[in-house]
C-alpha positions, 0 to 999 in steps of 0.5 A: 509516523505513528501508528494512528497515521498509518491506520488512517493511511491504510483506511484511505488507501483501501477506500481509494484502491477499492473505488478505483478497482470498482470504477475500472471494472464498471461494477460499483456494487463490488466496492464493499467486497473489494474494500473489505478484502483490500483493507485487510491486506493493506492494514496488516501487510501495508502497515507492517511493511511501511514500518520496515520500509521507513526504518530502511529508508531512514538508514540510507543517506540521500543527498536530495529529497527526490532521490529518497522519493524515487527509492521509496517508490522502488521499495514500496513497489517491491513491498507491494509485490511481496505482501500481495504474493504472500497473501495470495499464496496464503489464501489460495494455498497453492503456488502462483497461478495464471493471475499472478502477474495481475495480482502483483500489479494490484500489489504495486498499485496499492503500495504506491497509493499507500505511499502517496497517502502516507505522504499526504497524511504526514503533511496534514498531521504536521500542519494541523496537529503539531 
């Protein structure tokens, strides 16, 4: 997966995550604010982590595609926690607060959205570009 696919994946993932967050909160007027904040985290942390995760997954031997898929879910969920906690501590300049569990959950959800959009983007580019 090249950089352009990862950027497209980051944009679509941030759009979906922001829309879901706005819809669940019932406040669609916050969509743009959610998008700006989540796009930055997904574009920087998500793209860097996905490169690392794909390298790691490429070095592992899997007998079945389903095994690789489940390992991808675990790896990306862990990456979502790590990236989100890193940005949380960086932005707020303090340790983990009361909302740490909620932020970790958001990180997992965003990472899993990224993973599945990455699969779809890869499928589309293979079908139409190559």
